[in-house]
VOFI-48509 format. One record per residue (C-alpha): chain; residue number from 1; x, y, z. Coordinates in pm, 1 decimal. Each point is the difference from the previous one (the first is absolute). Example, Ala and Ser with C-alpha at 12.3 -4.5 7.8 and 13.67 -1.06 7.14 Angstrom:
REM residues 2
+--------+-----+----------+----------+----------+
: chaine : num :        u :        v :        w :
+--------+-----+----------+----------+----------+
:      A :   1 :   1230.0 :   -450.0 :    780.0 :
:      A :   2 :    137.0 :    344.0 :    -66.0 :
+--------+-----+----------+----------+----------+
***
This chain:
REM residues 230
+--------+-----+----------+----------+----------+
: chaine : num :        u :        v :        w :
+--------+-----+----------+----------+----------+
:      A :   1 :  12179.9 :  -1740.5 :  17612.9 :
:      A :   2 :    125.7 :   -221.4 :    279.6 :
:      A :   3 :    225.2 :     41.8 :    274.8 :
:      A :   4 :    295.5 :   -146.0 :   -184.9 :
:      A :   5 :    -56.8 :    199.6 :   -320.8 :
:      A :   6 :     -4.7 :    338.6 :    200.8 :
:      A :   7 :    289.3 :    -91.9 :    149.1 :
:      A :   8 :    204.6 :    -79.6 :   -306.7 :
:      A :   9 :   -127.7 :    329.5 :   -131.8 :
:      A :  10 :     70.8 :    235.4 :    271.6 :
:      A :  11 :    324.3 :   -189.6 :     94.2 :
:      A :  12 :   -116.1 :    -46.5 :    359.4 :
:      A :  13 :    -18.6 :   -297.6 :    193.8 :
:      A :  14 :   -317.8 :   -197.7 :     34.0 :
:      A :  15 :    -20.5 :     79.6 :    368.1 :
:      A :  16 :      6.8 :    361.0 :    -43.3 :
:      A :  17 :   -273.2 :    -11.2 :   -291.9 :
:      A :  18 :   -224.1 :   -221.9 :    221.7 :
:      A :  19 :      2.2 :    257.8 :    249.0 :
:      A :  20 :    -47.1 :    307.6 :   -219.0 :
:      A :  21 :   -264.9 :   -162.9 :   -185.3 :
:      A :  22 :   -163.6 :    -91.2 :    352.5 :
:      A :  23 :      2.6 :    370.2 :     81.3 :
:      A :  24 :   -162.7 :     95.8 :   -339.1 :
:      A :  25 :   -261.6 :   -285.7 :     40.8 :
:      A :  26 :   -104.1 :    119.3 :    345.5 :
:      A :  27 :    -99.4 :    329.1 :   -154.2 :
:      A :  28 :   -164.2 :    -92.5 :   -338.0 :
:      A :  29 :    285.9 :     99.2 :   -201.9 :
:      A :  30 :      9.0 :   -350.0 :   -134.2 :
:      A :  31 :   -196.7 :   -305.6 :     -6.3 :
:      A :  32 :     90.8 :   -370.9 :     -8.8 :
:      A :  33 :   -165.4 :   -250.8 :   -227.0 :
:      A :  34 :    -87.1 :   -322.0 :    225.8 :
:      A :  35 :     18.4 :   -191.8 :   -272.0 :
:      A :  36 :    318.7 :     79.7 :   -179.0 :
:      A :  37 :    162.4 :    165.1 :    256.5 :
:      A :  38 :     85.6 :    309.6 :   -197.5 :
:      A :  39 :    -12.7 :    345.4 :    106.7 :
:      A :  40 :   -169.4 :    282.2 :   -195.4 :
:      A :  41 :    -77.6 :    351.1 :     79.3 :
:      A :  42 :   -254.3 :     65.8 :    237.5 :
:      A :  43 :   -322.2 :    205.9 :     63.0 :
:      A :  44 :    191.8 :    268.5 :    207.0 :
:      A :  45 :    196.2 :     94.1 :   -282.7 :
:      A :  46 :   -283.1 :     50.6 :   -236.0 :
:      A :  47 :   -197.4 :    215.3 :    250.0 :
:      A :  48 :    299.7 :    218.1 :     47.9 :
:      A :  49 :     35.1 :     13.1 :   -389.0 :
:      A :  50 :   -360.9 :     99.9 :    -21.0 :
:      A :  51 :     55.5 :    249.7 :    277.1 :
:      A :  52 :    271.1 :    169.4 :   -200.2 :
:      A :  53 :   -194.8 :     -0.5 :   -296.4 :
:      A :  54 :   -283.5 :    159.3 :    152.0 :
:      A :  55 :    233.3 :    273.8 :    161.2 :
:      A :  56 :    162.0 :     52.7 :   -370.5 :
:      A :  57 :   -382.3 :     30.5 :   -131.7 :
:      A :  58 :   -119.1 :    226.0 :    229.5 :
:      A :  59 :    324.6 :    231.6 :    -36.5 :
:      A :  60 :    -52.3 :    -15.8 :   -379.4 :
:      A :  61 :   -385.9 :     70.1 :     29.2 :
:      A :  62 :     36.9 :    297.0 :    237.1 :
:      A :  63 :    305.0 :    177.9 :   -156.6 :
:      A :  64 :   -217.5 :    215.1 :   -256.3 :
:      A :  65 :   -266.3 :     66.7 :    288.1 :
:      A :  66 :    250.4 :    127.8 :    239.0 :
:      A :  67 :    169.9 :    212.9 :   -241.0 :
:      A :  68 :   -374.9 :    159.6 :    -79.0 :
:      A :  69 :    -19.3 :     48.5 :    393.0 :
:      A :  70 :    299.0 :    143.5 :     52.6 :
:      A :  71 :    -71.7 :    272.4 :   -307.3 :
:      A :  72 :   -365.2 :     63.0 :    156.4 :
:      A :  73 :    156.3 :     66.7 :    355.0 :
:      A :  74 :    380.8 :    113.2 :   -105.7 :
:      A :  75 :     67.7 :   -186.1 :    304.3 :
:      A :  76 :    204.9 :   -326.9 :     74.9 :
:      A :  77 :   -204.4 :   -317.9 :    -62.8 :
:      A :  78 :    123.5 :   -335.9 :    150.5 :
:      A :  79 :   -115.0 :   -362.4 :    -51.3 :
:      A :  80 :     41.9 :   -237.7 :    267.3 :
:      A :  81 :    -70.7 :   -376.5 :    118.2 :
:      A :  82 :   -101.4 :   -117.8 :    366.2 :
:      A :  83 :    273.1 :   -196.3 :    136.2 :
:      A :  84 :    -96.3 :   -137.6 :    318.4 :
:      A :  85 :      6.3 :    316.6 :    250.5 :
:      A :  86 :    173.3 :    202.8 :   -252.7 :
:      A :  87 :    -77.9 :    160.4 :   -365.3 :
:      A :  88 :    264.2 :    -34.8 :   -251.1 :
:      A :  89 :     11.5 :    246.6 :   -283.5 :
:      A :  90 :     35.3 :   -165.4 :   -342.7 :
:      A :  91 :    -30.5 :    282.3 :   -214.2 :
:      A :  92 :    -21.3 :    415.0 :     17.6 :
:      A :  93 :    -23.8 :    279.6 :   -250.4 :
:      A :  94 :    130.5 :    355.6 :    140.0 :
:      A :  95 :    -95.3 :    329.3 :   -147.6 :
:      A :  96 :    294.6 :    232.7 :   -153.9 :
:      A :  97 :      8.3 :    276.6 :    256.1 :
:      A :  98 :    245.9 :     -8.4 :    307.9 :
:      A :  99 :   -253.4 :     -0.1 :    257.2 :
:      A : 100 :   -123.3 :   -335.9 :     37.9 :
:      A : 101 :     13.3 :   -312.4 :    197.5 :
:      A : 102 :    233.3 :   -259.9 :   -105.1 :
:      A : 103 :     68.0 :   -351.0 :     71.2 :
:      A : 104 :    153.8 :   -307.5 :   -180.2 :
:      A : 105 :   -197.0 :   -329.8 :   -135.6 :
:      A : 106 :     92.0 :   -266.8 :    273.7 :
:      A : 107 :    -55.5 :    243.9 :    307.1 :
:      A : 108 :   -250.4 :   -104.4 :    229.1 :
:      A : 109 :   -236.4 :    180.7 :    228.6 :
:      A : 110 :   -212.5 :   -126.0 :    294.5 :
:      A : 111 :   -323.6 :   -149.0 :    -64.6 :
:      A : 112 :   -152.4 :    208.6 :    271.2 :
:      A : 113 :    145.3 :    336.8 :   -150.2 :
:      A : 114 :   -240.9 :    249.2 :   -145.7 :
:      A : 115 :   -197.9 :    -35.3 :   -263.4 :
:      A : 116 :    147.8 :   -290.0 :   -173.5 :
:      A : 117 :    -48.2 :   -213.1 :    317.4 :
:      A : 118 :   -395.9 :    111.5 :     14.6 :
:      A : 119 :    -94.2 :   -127.0 :   -346.9 :
:      A : 120 :    162.4 :   -324.8 :     61.6 :
:      A : 121 :   -136.0 :    -85.9 :    302.0 :
:      A : 122 :   -311.6 :    125.2 :   -107.0 :
:      A : 123 :     12.2 :   -231.9 :   -310.4 :
:      A : 124 :      9.3 :   -280.0 :    272.8 :
:      A : 125 :   -334.0 :     91.0 :    134.3 :
:      A : 126 :    -76.9 :    154.4 :    338.1 :
:      A : 127 :     25.8 :   -335.3 :    204.8 :
:      A : 128 :    351.7 :    -78.0 :   -114.4 :
:      A : 129 :    152.4 :    327.3 :      2.4 :
:      A : 130 :   -138.8 :     17.8 :    363.7 :
:      A : 131 :    174.8 :   -284.1 :     69.1 :
:      A : 132 :    347.6 :    104.7 :   -161.9 :
:      A : 133 :    -22.3 :    312.2 :    191.0 :
:      A : 134 :    -38.5 :   -164.3 :    350.5 :
:      A : 135 :    305.0 :   -235.8 :   -120.1 :
:      A : 136 :    204.2 :    286.7 :    -12.3 :
:      A : 137 :    189.0 :    226.3 :    227.8 :
:      A : 138 :   -200.5 :    362.5 :    -84.4 :
:      A : 139 :    319.4 :    197.6 :   -198.6 :
:      A : 140 :    -37.5 :    404.7 :    -24.6 :
:      A : 141 :    223.8 :    146.8 :   -233.9 :
:      A : 142 :    -79.2 :    385.9 :     54.9 :
:      A : 143 :   -217.0 :    208.6 :    234.2 :
:      A : 144 :   -248.7 :    -33.0 :   -269.8 :
:      A : 145 :    -24.0 :   -380.7 :      6.7 :
:      A : 146 :   -321.7 :   -150.6 :    145.2 :
:      A : 147 :    113.1 :   -132.2 :    337.3 :
:      A : 148 :   -328.5 :   -187.3 :     62.4 :
:      A : 149 :    -80.9 :   -331.0 :   -197.4 :
:      A : 150 :   -364.8 :     62.8 :     45.2 :
:      A : 151 :     55.7 :    302.5 :   -199.5 :
:      A : 152 :    217.1 :   -181.7 :   -209.2 :
:      A : 153 :   -294.4 :   -228.8 :   -104.1 :
:      A : 154 :   -250.9 :    303.5 :    -39.1 :
:      A : 155 :    239.2 :    139.6 :   -258.7 :
:      A : 156 :     45.7 :   -356.5 :   -169.8 :
:      A : 157 :   -411.9 :      9.7 :     12.5 :
:      A : 158 :     16.7 :    321.2 :   -215.4 :
:      A : 159 :    239.2 :   -181.4 :   -254.7 :
:      A : 160 :   -285.8 :   -252.8 :    -15.3 :
:      A : 161 :   -231.2 :    266.0 :   -105.5 :
:      A : 162 :    198.2 :    223.2 :   -171.8 :
:      A : 163 :    222.5 :   -249.1 :   -205.4 :
:      A : 164 :    316.1 :    219.9 :     86.2 :
:      A : 165 :    218.4 :     87.6 :    317.8 :
:      A : 166 :    167.8 :    310.8 :     82.1 :
:      A : 167 :    307.8 :     83.2 :    217.1 :
:      A : 168 :     21.8 :    350.4 :    120.1 :
:      A : 169 :    359.6 :     30.6 :    149.5 :
:      A : 170 :    -97.2 :   -366.4 :    196.7 :
:      A : 171 :    305.2 :   -176.8 :   -144.5 :
:      A : 172 :    241.0 :    310.8 :    -54.5 :
:      A : 173 :     23.2 :    335.0 :    110.8 :
:      A : 174 :    -93.5 :    253.3 :   -266.5 :
:      A : 175 :   -131.7 :   -278.6 :   -254.5 :
:      A : 176 :   -360.2 :    -58.6 :   -127.0 :
:      A : 177 :    -67.2 :   -312.1 :   -205.3 :
:      A : 178 :   -297.4 :   -204.2 :   -125.0 :
:      A : 179 :    -37.5 :   -367.8 :   -110.3 :
:      A : 180 :   -256.6 :   -268.9 :   -148.2 :
:      A : 181 :     35.5 :   -371.5 :     15.6 :
:      A : 182 :      8.6 :   -210.4 :   -338.5 :
:      A : 183 :   -284.1 :   -239.7 :     29.7 :
:      A : 184 :    -94.2 :   -277.8 :   -152.7 :
:      A : 185 :   -393.1 :   -139.6 :    -38.1 :
:      A : 186 :    -26.1 :    -98.6 :    367.4 :
:      A : 187 :    132.7 :    308.6 :    106.4 :
:      A : 188 :    335.7 :   -138.2 :    137.2 :
:      A : 189 :    338.2 :    152.4 :    -42.9 :
:      A : 190 :    366.0 :     -2.0 :     76.1 :
:      A : 191 :     88.0 :    308.6 :   -222.3 :
:      A : 192 :    -77.0 :    343.8 :     -0.9 :
:      A : 193 :     95.0 :    330.7 :   -155.7 :
:      A : 194 :     70.4 :    324.6 :    187.9 :
:      A : 195 :     90.0 :    361.9 :    -99.4 :
:      A : 196 :    242.3 :    221.1 :    231.3 :
:      A : 197 :     59.7 :    367.6 :     49.6 :
:      A : 198 :    122.9 :    234.4 :    207.9 :
:      A : 199 :   -317.7 :    162.0 :    199.4 :
:      A : 200 :    139.2 :    377.7 :    -95.9 :
:      A : 201 :    -78.6 :   -105.3 :   -360.5 :
:      A : 202 :   -330.2 :   -175.5 :     67.9 :
:      A : 203 :   -259.5 :    179.5 :    123.0 :
:      A : 204 :   -386.7 :   -115.8 :     97.3 :
:      A : 205 :   -118.1 :     28.7 :   -362.1 :
:      A : 206 :    312.1 :   -202.8 :   -150.9 :
:      A : 207 :    -23.9 :   -252.6 :    298.3 :
:      A : 208 :   -358.8 :    -67.2 :    -95.2 :
:      A : 209 :     66.9 :    -34.9 :   -370.7 :
:      A : 210 :    330.6 :   -196.9 :     90.0 :
:      A : 211 :   -238.4 :   -298.7 :    172.3 :
:      A : 212 :   -241.0 :     -0.1 :   -261.3 :
:      A : 213 :    233.6 :    -30.8 :   -279.3 :
:      A : 214 :    191.2 :   -266.4 :    190.9 :
:      A : 215 :   -294.9 :   -186.3 :     41.3 :
:      A : 216 :    -90.8 :     -0.7 :   -338.8 :
:      A : 217 :    317.5 :    -89.5 :    -92.4 :
:      A : 218 :      7.4 :   -299.9 :    226.1 :
:      A : 219 :   -318.0 :    -86.8 :   -175.1 :
:      A : 220 :    135.4 :     21.4 :   -353.4 :
:      A : 221 :    321.7 :   -225.1 :    108.1 :
:      A : 222 :   -281.3 :   -272.4 :    138.4 :
:      A : 223 :   -191.6 :     15.0 :   -310.0 :
:      A : 224 :    313.7 :    -64.3 :   -211.1 :
:      A : 225 :     86.5 :   -305.3 :    194.5 :
:      A : 226 :   -314.3 :   -134.1 :     98.0 :
:      A : 227 :   -261.8 :    132.5 :   -261.7 :
:      A : 228 :   -296.1 :    153.7 :     97.4 :
:      A : 229 :   -246.0 :   -120.5 :    256.8 :
:      A : 230 :   -274.7 :   -185.4 :   -121.7 :
+--------+-----+----------+----------+----------+
***
């Protein structure tokens, strides 16, 4: 459509429509045909739509795996995606008992918090993870938080080796967590799952089991989304 048609359809002045279209064109939301001088949807909107679809696809593939993981651990299970320097929860499954960790879909946690941050940074590769750590003010959340960036980098190296990350009261006092990244065939990841519970209910044996089944669950979701590795 052209400016005149848009102005008529929207009952707005041509000047106002021209300004709005100019702003949308600058971010790629609309594009202008140089011959017909008509406007159409731009690549930015298609990219945003693709990202939204991918998120829906991720939730659909992950949901039964999250439910199975909750049954195996009897603890709260979360699915989240990296959003710059935070992780946004997009789905969760809680156990039936009252003594559990709870949170709402849409809530965010800092990227450098606990097990979740470790696995997402590990999926970036050690060089990018180190650069990310250097570019942030170093946070401590509890007396058990890893206070030294070099030590945190060692923890990320352990994640790369083991395929999972752990958090023993590093983000929340009295809480333990395990996490694993959901990866594509290039080992890249912007999504993760994590299991969280009170330390009083998670002894060392259960903690180890949680870590292993969390990794296995993440691997299952990766296969559902991207297929088996060739």
